[in-house]
C-alpha positions as CSV (number, residue, x, y, z in Angstrom):
1,M,-46.1,-17.3,53.4
2,I,-49.9,-16.7,52.0
3,Y,-48.6,-14.1,49.8
4,L,-45.9,-16.1,48.2
5,A,-48.3,-19.1,47.9
6,S,-50.7,-16.5,45.9
7,F,-48.2,-15.4,43.7
8,L,-46.9,-18.9,42.8
9,F,-50.5,-20.2,42.5
10,S,-51.8,-17.2,40.4
11,F,-48.6,-17.6,38.0
12,I,-49.5,-21.4,37.4
13,V,-52.9,-20.9,36.9
14,G,-52.3,-17.8,34.3
15,I,-49.9,-20.0,32.1
16,L,-52.6,-22.7,32.1
17,I,-55.3,-20.1,30.8
18,L,-52.9,-18.5,28.5
19,V,-51.6,-21.9,26.7
20,L,-55.3,-22.7,26.3
21,L,-56.2,-19.3,25.0
22,I,-53.1,-19.5,22.6
23,R,-54.4,-23.3,21.3
24,L,-58.0,-22.0,20.9
25,L,-57.3,-18.6,19.1
26,S,-54.6,-20.2,17.2
27,W,-57.2,-22.9,15.8
28,L,-60.0,-20.6,15.4
29,N,-57.5,-18.4,13.5
30,I,-58.1,-15.4,15.8
31,T,-55.2,-13.6,15.6
32,D,-53.6,-9.9,15.2
33,Q,-51.8,-10.0,11.7
34,P,-48.6,-7.8,10.9
35,R,-49.1,-4.3,9.8
36,Q,-46.9,-1.5,9.0
37,D,-47.7,0.4,12.2
38,R,-47.0,-2.5,14.6
39,W,-43.9,-4.7,15.5
40,H,-44.5,-8.5,15.2
41,R,-43.9,-10.0,12.0
42,S,-46.2,-13.0,12.3
43,P,-49.9,-13.7,13.3
44,T,-50.3,-13.6,17.2
45,P,-53.2,-14.1,19.1
46,K,-53.8,-10.8,21.5
47,F,-56.3,-11.8,24.2
48,G,-53.7,-12.4,26.7
49,G,-55.5,-9.8,29.0
50,I,-58.1,-12.6,29.6
51,G,-55.3,-14.6,31.4
52,I,-54.0,-11.9,33.4
53,F,-57.6,-10.7,34.6
54,L,-58.9,-14.4,35.2
55,S,-56.0,-15.5,37.1
56,A,-55.5,-12.7,39.2
57,L,-59.2,-12.1,40.1
58,I,-59.7,-16.1,40.6
59,V,-56.4,-16.4,42.8
60,F,-57.4,-13.4,45.0
61,S,-60.8,-14.5,45.7
62,V,-60.1,-18.0,46.7
63,V,-57.1,-17.2,48.8
64,Y,-59.3,-14.5,50.4
65,A,-62.3,-16.9,51.0
66,L,-60.2,-19.5,52.2
67,N,-58.0,-17.1,54.8
68,P,-59.3,-17.6,58.3
69,E,-57.3,-14.5,59.4
70,R,-59.1,-11.9,57.3
71,S,-60.5,-8.9,59.0
72,E,-61.1,-6.4,56.3
73,P,-64.2,-6.7,54.0
74,F,-63.9,-8.1,50.3
75,P,-63.0,-4.9,48.1
76,A,-65.9,-5.6,45.5
77,T,-66.0,-1.7,44.6
78,L,-62.6,-1.7,44.0
79,L,-62.8,-5.0,41.5
80,L,-66.1,-3.3,39.9
81,G,-63.8,-0.5,38.1
82,M,-61.2,-3.0,37.2
83,G,-63.9,-5.4,35.7
84,L,-65.4,-2.5,34.0
85,I,-62.0,-1.2,32.4
86,F,-61.3,-5.0,31.3
87,L,-64.8,-5.5,29.6
88,F,-64.1,-2.2,27.7
89,G,-60.8,-3.3,26.4
90,F,-61.9,-6.8,25.9
91,I,-64.6,-4.9,23.6
92,D,-62.2,-2.8,21.9
93,D,-60.2,-5.9,20.9
94,I,-63.0,-7.3,19.0
95,K,-64.2,-4.0,17.5
96,A,-61.9,-1.3,17.5
97,F,-63.0,1.8,19.3
98,P,-62.4,5.2,17.8
99,P,-59.7,7.4,20.2
100,V,-62.8,9.5,21.4
101,G,-64.5,6.0,22.4
102,K,-61.8,4.6,24.0
103,L,-61.3,8.2,25.9
104,I,-64.9,8.0,27.0
105,T,-64.7,4.2,28.2
106,Q,-61.8,5.1,30.4
107,I,-63.7,8.1,32.0
108,I,-66.5,5.9,32.9
109,A,-64.2,3.5,34.6
110,A,-62.1,6.2,36.4
111,S,-65.2,8.0,37.3
112,V,-66.9,4.5,39.2
113,A,-63.6,4.5,41.3
114,V,-63.7,8.1,42.1
115,F,-67.3,7.8,43.3
116,F,-66.5,5.0,45.6
117,G,-63.9,7.1,47.2
118,Y,-60.5,6.2,45.6
119,T,-59.0,9.6,45.3
120,T,-55.8,11.0,46.2
121,N,-55.6,13.2,49.7
122,F,-52.9,15.7,48.1
123,F,-55.3,18.7,48.6
124,S,-56.8,17.6,51.6
125,V,-53.6,17.8,53.2
126,R,-53.0,21.4,52.5
127,L,-56.6,22.9,52.5
128,G,-58.4,20.3,54.7
129,E,-61.4,18.4,54.2
130,T,-63.2,21.3,52.7
131,F,-65.4,21.1,49.3
132,L,-62.8,22.6,47.1
133,A,-60.2,20.2,48.5
134,Q,-62.7,17.3,47.5
135,I,-63.1,18.5,44.1
136,L,-59.5,19.1,43.0
137,N,-59.0,15.4,44.7
138,S,-61.5,14.0,42.4
139,A,-60.3,16.1,39.4
140,V,-56.7,15.1,40.1
141,S,-57.6,11.6,40.5
142,L,-59.6,11.2,37.4
143,F,-57.1,12.7,35.4
144,W,-54.5,10.3,36.8
145,L,-56.4,7.4,36.2
146,V,-57.2,7.8,32.7
147,A,-53.7,9.1,32.0
148,I,-51.7,6.1,33.3
149,T,-54.6,3.8,31.6
150,N,-53.5,5.6,27.9
151,A,-49.9,5.5,28.9
152,M,-49.7,1.8,29.5
153,N,-52.0,1.0,26.6
154,L,-49.4,3.0,24.5
155,L,-46.6,1.5,26.2
156,D,-47.9,-1.9,25.0
157,N,-45.9,-1.6,21.7
158,M,-43.1,-4.3,22.1
159,D,-43.0,-8.2,23.2
160,G,-42.2,-8.1,26.9
161,L,-42.3,-4.3,27.5
162,A,-45.9,-3.7,28.9
163,G,-45.9,-6.7,30.9
164,G,-42.5,-6.1,32.3
165,I,-42.9,-2.7,33.6
166,S,-46.5,-3.7,34.8
167,L,-44.6,-6.3,36.9
168,I,-42.0,-3.9,38.3
169,V,-44.6,-1.4,39.5
170,C,-46.6,-3.8,41.0
171,F,-43.8,-5.2,43.0
172,F,-42.8,-1.6,44.0
173,L,-46.5,-1.3,45.3
174,G,-46.5,-4.3,47.1
175,Y,-43.4,-3.1,48.9
176,F,-45.3,0.2,49.7
177,F,-48.5,-1.9,51.2
178,W,-46.3,-4.2,53.2
179,D,-44.3,-1.1,54.4
180,S,-47.8,0.2,55.5
181,G,-49.4,-3.1,57.0
182,D,-52.1,-3.3,54.4
183,T,-52.5,-7.1,54.3
184,L,-55.4,-7.2,51.7
185,M,-53.5,-5.2,49.3
186,I,-50.5,-7.2,49.6
187,L,-52.6,-10.1,48.7
188,F,-53.9,-8.5,45.6
189,C,-50.7,-7.5,44.5
190,A,-49.2,-10.9,44.7
191,S,-52.2,-12.3,43.1
192,L,-51.8,-9.8,40.0
193,G,-48.0,-10.2,40.0
194,G,-48.2,-13.9,39.6
195,A,-50.6,-13.4,36.9
196,I,-48.4,-10.9,34.9
197,L,-45.2,-13.0,35.4
198,G,-47.2,-16.0,34.1
199,F,-48.1,-13.4,31.0
200,L,-44.8,-12.5,30.5
201,F,-43.4,-16.1,30.4
202,L,-45.3,-16.1,27.1
203,N,-45.0,-12.8,26.0
204,F,-41.4,-12.2,26.3
205,P,-39.6,-12.1,22.7
206,P,-40.6,-13.8,20.4
207,A,-44.3,-13.5,22.0
208,K,-46.7,-16.4,21.7
209,I,-49.4,-14.0,22.8
210,F,-50.1,-10.2,23.1
211,M,-52.2,-8.8,25.9
212,G,-54.4,-6.5,23.9
213,D,-56.1,-3.5,25.2
214,S,-58.0,-5.7,27.6
215,G,-54.7,-6.4,29.4
216,S,-52.8,-3.0,28.7
217,Q,-56.0,-0.9,29.9
218,F,-56.8,-3.5,32.8
219,L,-53.2,-3.1,33.9
220,G,-52.7,0.6,33.5
221,Y,-55.9,1.1,35.4
222,T,-55.5,-1.3,38.2
223,L,-52.0,-0.1,38.9
224,A,-53.1,3.7,38.6
225,L,-55.8,2.9,41.3
226,L,-53.6,0.8,43.6
227,A,-51.1,3.8,43.5
228,I,-53.5,6.3,44.9
229,A,-55.5,4.1,47.2
230,R,-52.1,3.7,49.3
231,L,-51.6,5.8,52.1
232,P,-48.4,7.7,52.2
233,Q,-46.3,9.2,55.2
234,A,-48.4,12.2,56.4
235,S,-45.0,14.1,56.7
236,N,-44.3,14.1,53.3
237,V,-46.5,15.8,51.1
238,F,-44.5,15.5,48.1
239,A,-44.8,11.8,48.2
240,I,-48.5,12.0,48.0
241,L,-48.1,12.7,44.1
242,G,-44.5,12.3,43.6
243,V,-44.4,8.5,44.6
244,P,-47.0,7.5,41.8
245,T,-45.3,9.7,39.4
246,L,-42.1,8.0,39.9
247,L,-43.4,4.7,39.9
248,F,-44.8,5.3,36.4
249,T,-42.0,7.3,35.1
250,L,-41.1,5.3,32.1
251,P,-44.9,5.1,30.8
252,L,-45.5,8.6,31.4
253,A,-42.3,9.6,29.8
254,D,-43.0,7.4,26.6
255,T,-46.5,8.9,26.5
256,L,-45.2,12.5,26.5
257,F,-42.0,11.7,24.0
258,V,-44.6,10.1,21.4
259,T,-46.9,12.8,22.0
260,V,-44.6,15.8,21.4
261,T,-42.6,13.9,18.7
262,R,-45.8,13.3,16.5
263,W,-47.2,16.7,17.1
264,Y,-43.9,18.2,15.8
265,R,-44.2,15.8,12.7
266,G,-48.1,16.7,12.3
267,E,-49.3,13.2,13.0
268,S,-51.8,11.8,15.8
269,P,-50.5,10.8,19.1
270,F,-53.6,8.3,19.0
271,K,-52.6,5.9,16.5
272,G,-50.3,3.1,16.4
273,G,-46.6,3.4,15.1
274,R,-43.1,2.4,15.4
275,D,-41.7,5.7,16.9
276,H,-41.8,4.7,20.6
277,T,-38.8,5.0,23.2
278,S,-38.4,1.2,22.4
279,H,-38.3,1.3,18.6
280,R,-35.7,4.1,18.9
281,L,-33.6,2.1,21.2
282,I,-33.3,-0.5,18.8
283,A,-32.6,1.9,16.2
284,F,-29.7,3.1,18.4
285,G,-28.2,-0.1,18.0
286,L,-29.5,-2.4,20.8
287,S,-31.3,-5.4,20.2
288,E,-34.8,-6.1,21.4
289,R,-34.2,-7.9,24.3
290,Q,-31.3,-5.4,25.5
291,T,-34.0,-2.8,24.8
292,L,-36.1,-4.4,27.4
293,W,-33.7,-4.9,30.0
294,V,-32.6,-0.8,29.6
295,L,-36.3,0.1,30.0
296,Y,-36.9,-2.5,32.9
297,S,-33.8,-0.8,34.4
298,I,-35.2,2.8,34.1
299,A,-38.7,1.7,35.5
300,V,-36.5,0.0,38.7
301,V,-34.7,3.2,39.0
302,G,-38.3,4.9,39.1
303,G,-39.2,2.4,41.8
304,I,-36.2,3.0,43.9
305,A,-36.4,6.7,43.7
306,A,-40.1,6.5,44.9
307,V,-38.9,4.3,47.8
308,V,-36.5,7.0,48.8
309,V,-39.1,10.0,48.4
310,E,-41.3,7.8,50.7
311,A,-38.6,7.3,53.5
312,L,-36.9,10.9,53.4
313,N,-38.5,13.8,54.6
314,Y,-40.3,16.4,52.3
315,T,-37.0,18.6,52.3
316,L,-34.4,16.1,51.0
317,S,-37.1,14.4,48.8
318,L,-37.1,17.4,46.5
319,I,-33.4,16.7,45.5
320,L,-34.1,14.1,43.4
321,L,-36.9,15.9,41.2
322,P,-34.4,18.3,38.9
323,V,-32.2,15.2,38.5
324,I,-34.7,13.1,37.2
325,I,-36.3,15.5,34.8
326,A,-33.2,16.6,33.4
327,F,-32.0,13.0,32.8
328,L,-35.4,12.2,30.9
329,L,-35.1,15.6,29.1
330,I,-31.6,14.9,27.8
331,F,-32.4,11.0,27.2
332,T,-35.9,11.8,25.5
333,T,-34.1,14.9,23.4
334,Y,-31.3,12.5,22.3
335,L,-33.3,9.6,21.0
336,S,-35.6,12.1,19.2
337,G,-32.7,12.5,16.9
338,V,-32.4,8.9,16.3
339,K,-33.5,7.9,12.8
340,I,-36.7,5.7,12.4
341,T,-37.9,3.9,9.2
342,S,-41.4,5.1,10.1
343,Q,-40.6,8.5,10.8
344,S,-42.0,11.2,8.5
345,V,-43.1,14.9,8.7
346,N,-46.5,16.2,7.7
347,D,-46.1,19.5,5.6
348,Q,-49.8,20.4,6.5
349,E,-48.5,22.5,9.4
350,T,-50.8,25.1,10.8
351,K,-49.1,28.5,11.4
352,L,-49.3,28.4,15.0
353,R,-47.6,25.1,14.9
354,K,-44.6,26.2,13.1
355,I,-44.3,29.3,15.3
356,L,-44.2,27.0,18.2
357,I,-41.9,24.9,16.7
358,K,-39.6,27.4,15.4
359,F,-39.7,29.0,19.0
360,F,-39.0,25.8,21.3
361,L,-36.7,23.9,18.9
362,G,-34.7,26.9,17.2
363,R,-33.5,28.5,20.7
364,N,-31.4,26.3,22.5
365,L,-34.2,25.1,24.6
366,L,-32.9,22.0,25.9
367,D,-29.9,23.9,27.2
368,V,-31.7,26.4,29.0
369,L,-34.2,24.0,30.8
370,V,-31.7,21.5,31.8
371,D,-29.6,24.8,32.9
372,G,-32.4,25.9,35.0
373,L,-32.8,22.6,36.8
374,L,-29.0,22.2,37.4
375,I,-29.0,25.8,39.2
376,C,-32.2,24.6,41.2
377,F,-30.4,21.2,42.0
378,S,-26.8,22.9,43.0
379,L,-28.4,25.8,44.9
380,Y,-30.4,23.6,46.7
381,L,-27.7,20.7,47.6
382,A,-25.4,24.0,48.7
383,V,-28.0,25.2,51.3
384,I,-28.9,21.9,52.6
385,L,-25.7,20.7,53.2
386,G,-23.5,24.0,53.2
387,M,-25.8,26.4,55.3
388,P,-25.9,25.8,59.2
389,L,-29.5,26.7,59.7
390,S,-32.8,25.1,60.7
391,V,-34.8,23.5,57.8
392,E,-37.4,26.1,57.9
393,R,-34.4,28.8,57.2
394,Q,-32.6,26.8,54.8
395,I,-36.0,26.6,52.8
396,E,-36.7,30.0,53.2
397,F,-32.7,31.0,52.1
398,F,-33.2,28.7,49.1
399,V,-36.2,30.4,47.9
400,Q,-34.8,34.1,48.4
401,T,-31.5,32.8,46.5
402,L,-33.0,31.2,43.7
403,P,-33.9,34.1,41.7
404,L,-30.5,35.6,42.0
405,A,-28.9,32.1,41.2
406,F,-31.0,32.4,37.9
407,I,-29.8,35.9,37.0
408,S,-26.2,35.3,37.8
409,G,-26.5,31.4,36.3
410,Y,-28.0,32.4,33.1
411,L,-26.0,35.6,32.8
412,T,-22.6,33.9,33.0
413,F,-23.6,31.1,30.4
414,Y,-24.3,33.8,28.3
415,V,-21.3,35.8,28.7
416,T,-19.1,32.9,28.1
417,Q,-21.2,31.4,25.2
418,I,-21.5,27.9,26.2
419,Y,-24.9,27.9,24.4
420,R,-23.0,28.2,21.2
421,D,-21.7,24.6,22.0
422,L,-23.1,21.7,20.1
423,W,-23.2,18.8,22.6
424,R,-22.2,16.4,19.8
425,H,-19.2,18.1,19.1
426,L,-17.4,19.3,22.4
427,K,-13.7,18.9,22.9
428,V,-11.7,18.7,26.2
429,E,-10.9,22.5,25.5
430,N,-14.5,22.9,26.5
431,I,-13.9,21.6,30.0
432,Y,-11.7,24.6,30.7
433,R,-14.4,26.9,30.1
434,Y,-17.0,25.0,32.1
435,V,-14.6,25.7,35.2
436,Q,-14.4,29.3,34.2
437,T,-18.1,29.3,33.9
438,A,-19.1,27.8,37.5
439,V,-16.4,29.9,39.1
440,L,-17.8,33.1,37.7
441,A,-21.5,32.0,38.4
442,T,-20.6,31.3,41.8
443,V,-18.8,34.3,42.8
444,I,-21.5,36.8,41.2
445,L,-24.2,34.5,43.3
446,W,-22.1,35.2,46.6
447,I,-21.6,39.1,45.8
448,V,-25.4,39.6,44.7
449,R,-26.4,37.6,47.7
450,F,-24.0,39.6,49.8
451,L,-25.2,42.9,48.7
452,F,-29.1,41.7,48.9
453,D,-28.6,41.0,52.9
454,N,-25.2,41.1,54.1
455,R,-26.6,39.6,57.3
456,Q,-26.9,36.3,55.9
457,S,-24.5,35.6,52.7
458,M,-23.8,32.3,51.5
459,T,-21.1,30.3,53.6
460,L,-17.8,29.2,52.2
461,T,-18.8,25.6,52.1
462,A,-22.3,26.2,50.5
463,S,-20.4,28.3,47.6
464,L,-18.1,25.6,47.3
465,I,-20.7,23.0,47.1
466,Y,-22.6,25.1,44.6
467,G,-19.7,25.8,42.4
468,A,-18.7,22.3,42.2
469,M,-22.1,20.9,41.6
470,L,-22.5,23.7,38.7
471,F,-19.1,22.3,37.2
472,L,-20.2,18.7,37.3
473,G,-23.6,19.4,36.2
474,L,-22.2,21.3,32.9
475,M,-19.7,18.4,32.4
476,L,-22.7,15.6,32.8
477,T,-25.2,17.4,30.4
478,R,-22.8,18.5,27.7
479,F,-21.0,15.6,27.2
480,S,-24.1,13.3,27.7
481,F,-24.5,12.9,24.0
482,R,-21.1,12.0,23.0
483,A,-21.5,9.1,25.6
484,F,-24.5,8.2,23.9
485,D,-23.0,8.4,20.6
486,A,-19.8,6.3,21.9
487,L,-22.5,4.0,23.4
488,S,-24.4,3.7,20.1
489,A,-21.0,2.9,18.2
490,R,-20.4,-0.1,20.4
491,T,-23.8,-1.5,20.1
492,Q,-23.0,-1.8,16.4
493,T,-20.2,-3.9,16.7
494,S,-21.9,-7.2,16.4
495,K,-23.8,-6.1,13.3
496,A,-21.2,-4.2,11.8
497,Q,-18.4,-4.6,9.1
498,G,-15.2,-5.0,10.8
499,F,-12.0,-3.4,9.8
500,L,-8.6,-2.1,10.9
501,V,-7.1,1.5,10.9
502,Y,-3.8,2.3,10.1
503,A,-3.1,6.1,10.2
504,S,-1.2,9.0,12.1
505,E,-2.6,10.5,15.4
506,E,-3.1,13.8,13.3
507,T,-5.2,12.0,11.2
508,L,-6.9,9.9,13.4
509,E,-8.2,13.0,15.2
510,F,-10.6,13.8,12.1
511,L,-11.1,10.3,11.1
512,I,-12.3,8.5,14.2
513,P,-15.2,11.2,14.8
514,Y,-15.9,10.9,10.9
515,L,-16.3,7.0,10.9
516,L,-18.2,6.5,14.0
517,N,-20.4,9.4,13.0
518,T,-21.1,8.0,9.1
519,G,-20.2,4.4,9.4
520,K,-23.1,3.1,11.0
521,D,-22.6,-0.1,9.0
522,M,-18.7,-0.5,10.1
523,S,-17.0,-1.4,12.8
524,I,-13.5,-0.3,14.1
525,I,-11.9,-3.7,15.3
526,G,-8.6,-1.6,16.3
527,L,-5.4,0.5,15.3
528,I,-2.3,0.0,14.0
529,T,0.6,2.2,14.7
530,D,4.1,2.6,13.9
531,Q,5.2,3.1,17.5
532,E,5.9,-0.2,19.5
533,M,5.4,1.6,22.8
534,Q,1.7,2.1,22.0
535,V,0.9,-1.5,21.4
536,G,-1.8,-2.7,24.1
537,K,-2.7,0.7,24.9
538,R,-6.1,3.0,24.1
539,V,-6.0,5.7,21.7
540,Y,-9.8,7.6,21.1
541,D,-10.7,4.8,23.5
542,L,-9.7,1.9,20.5
543,Q,-7.4,-0.7,21.3
544,V,-3.9,-0.4,19.6
545,L,-3.4,-4.1,18.3
546,G,0.1,-3.9,16.7
547,S,2.6,-2.2,14.7
548,A,3.0,-2.0,10.6
549,S,5.3,-4.6,10.3
550,Q,3.0,-7.1,11.8
551,L,0.1,-5.8,9.4
552,N,0.0,-9.6,7.8
553,E,-0.3,-11.2,11.0
554,L,-2.8,-8.8,12.4
555,V,-5.3,-9.2,9.3
556,E,-4.4,-13.4,10.2
557,K,-5.8,-12.9,13.6
558,Y,-8.5,-10.5,13.6
559,Q,-9.8,-11.4,10.2
560,P,-11.2,-7.9,9.1
561,Q,-12.9,-7.3,6.0
562,G,-11.0,-4.2,5.2
563,L,-8.4,-2.0,6.0
564,I,-8.4,1.9,6.3
565,V,-5.1,3.5,5.6
566,D,-3.6,7.0,5.7
567,A,-2.3,8.3,2.4
568,L,1.0,9.0,4.0
569,K,1.4,5.5,5.3
570,A,-0.1,4.0,1.9
571,N,2.5,5.6,0.0
572,L,5.6,4.0,1.8
573,P,6.9,1.2,-0.1
574,E,7.1,-1.5,2.7
575,V,3.6,-0.5,3.3
576,R,2.5,-0.9,-0.2
577,V,4.0,-4.3,-0.7
578,Q,1.8,-5.5,2.2
579,L,-1.1,-3.7,1.1
580,D,-1.0,-5.3,-2.3
581,S,-0.5,-8.7,-0.7
582,L,-3.9,-8.3,1.3
583,T,-6.2,-7.2,-1.6
584,H,-4.9,-9.9,-4.1
585,E,-3.9,-12.8,-1.9
586,R,-6.8,-12.3,1.1
587,Q,-9.3,-10.5,-0.7
588,V,-9.2,-7.6,1.9
589,W,-10.5,-4.1,0.5
590,V,-8.3,-1.5,1.3
591,K,-9.3,2.3,1.3
592,V,-7.3,5.1,1.6
593,V,-7.9,8.2,3.3
594,Q,-6.5,11.8,2.9
595,F,-7.5,15.1,4.5
596,D,-6.6,17.9,2.4
597,L,-7.6,21.7,1.3
598,V,-8.3,21.6,-2.9
599,D,-8.5,24.7,-4.7
600,Y,-11.9,25.3,-6.1
601,Q,-10.9,25.2,-9.8
602,K,-9.2,21.8,-9.4
603,F,-12.2,20.6,-7.2
604,G,-14.3,21.6,-10.5
605,A,-12.2,19.5,-12.6
606,M,-11.5,16.7,-10.5
607,D,-15.4,16.4,-10.0
608,H,-15.9,16.5,-13.7
609,I,-13.5,13.8,-14.4
610,R,-15.2,11.8,-11.5
611,R,-18.5,12.2,-13.0
612,K,-17.3,11.0,-16.4
613,D,-15.7,7.9,-14.9
614,D,-19.0,7.0,-13.1
615,H,-20.7,7.4,-16.7
616,S,-18.2,4.8,-18.2
617,D,-18.6,2.5,-15.5
618,E,-22.3,2.7,-15.9
619,K,-21.9,2.4,-19.9
620,N,-19.8,-0.7,-19.3
621,N,-22.1,-2.3,-17.0
């Protein structure tokens, strides 16, 4: 009950402080002005971090002081580092630090936490309480605090984003503290969560106030510090680093994504910009609020994965790792191809960077990396579920077999030529080849493993699981881009210029992909057919709305702005009558499409006539 009261109290106090701040800053005309590298379009106060910091600190301190059942000392050393990073961020909001200066302030605040003993114990579990383990623990903790502080700072690029992600992370941290019985940290998470929610109430688009560096750096530092202050299961070494990393999946992935893409374009990763994951999702076709919910969902999935890793033993925890990495690789690679208005390429590239770009981006790097993760996941799952051995023997078998799986897998992938496929242009015929690839890779692995050690070969169950997972993985990864493209096309519908399509099935096979890939400002309402039996069904995932005889009725019902017609259909006398009526009486545009092969000489003559007509039109205008 005390935790819920702290949460609600902090929420109310936070809103009161922020409302007063908004009025004061607006009256003093202290606002963040719109800039080309920023997302907002109107002057907005940016000192929301003050409200988050003060409400969390005040409520936590008051409730702690009034709680008669408190048994732990007040965490003054914990709050010292938090206060320091808030102060540095506040100064940065007033007088912007250069990137190096900001980094130095973050290192100072992180060093304070490390000095007072807030470090991970990852290396202590492996090396014992040795001097080397303490040095490594301190170094990793310092890097972790600075990295997450920067990641959250960079994530603060859209209304409601950094606040929402911070609230989700804070919730999961509170759960972990509750699970371990740390009442003091539960109280702090409740106070911090209420303060964040109060800020989010005023920051959700359209934002009335921004958190500024004082807020984003304070939240990043505080949440990162809480993540390593918790005590994970001693039986799960992977959880010590895995759980915090999974909790901050989105900030870390966004930071890495922006750093790599800007490095590719020859730009600084430290400056502001509109090329983050959030901005690319909007360019993908989502609204601002839809983008927030997608990113919130990713953060929640990361939190759930962290809970699963904490709950499972070390052996089962590892199954999640390749799946998460593969998804992030595919998702971010797809988004990197989404065009954004602020995107540019710096021609002043160093020779080394040109070589690296050519090497990594010109040789199917995504395919190779994802396939490596796919092989690891498939083999690991096959061994865990299909090999009747002890856990220690299963791990030993997996480690011995993995190099053989890489050899057989990559060799098979190369021979079956799946690396020649462009993910965006796959067809159903590719499925058969993926079946062949999975079967061949499984058979080769079984043979090689048997020759390597005939005393312990793969069981039939393990082989079937390996082959099935390999096939499913190839399908899901290769067709992911087409799924994203289809989703992107659907998100454009509300903004698009709607039209109907009347064409033969043969023409549709070429026309639909063309319209979806090039007509981003156009939306297909549905299809018209000559076959009554197809009405009401779906062709190429588009609804068949009616037959050609109902053309006028369909236009009246769906109110399209235009109609695209197959040339063969447009030449039919009964169709021409209806098309003439539509263009003259209903002011509906009609475009005729024809796919044909044209002789080069005729093409040149046609092009000359076309240019001449264009010139005449310009002259007349």
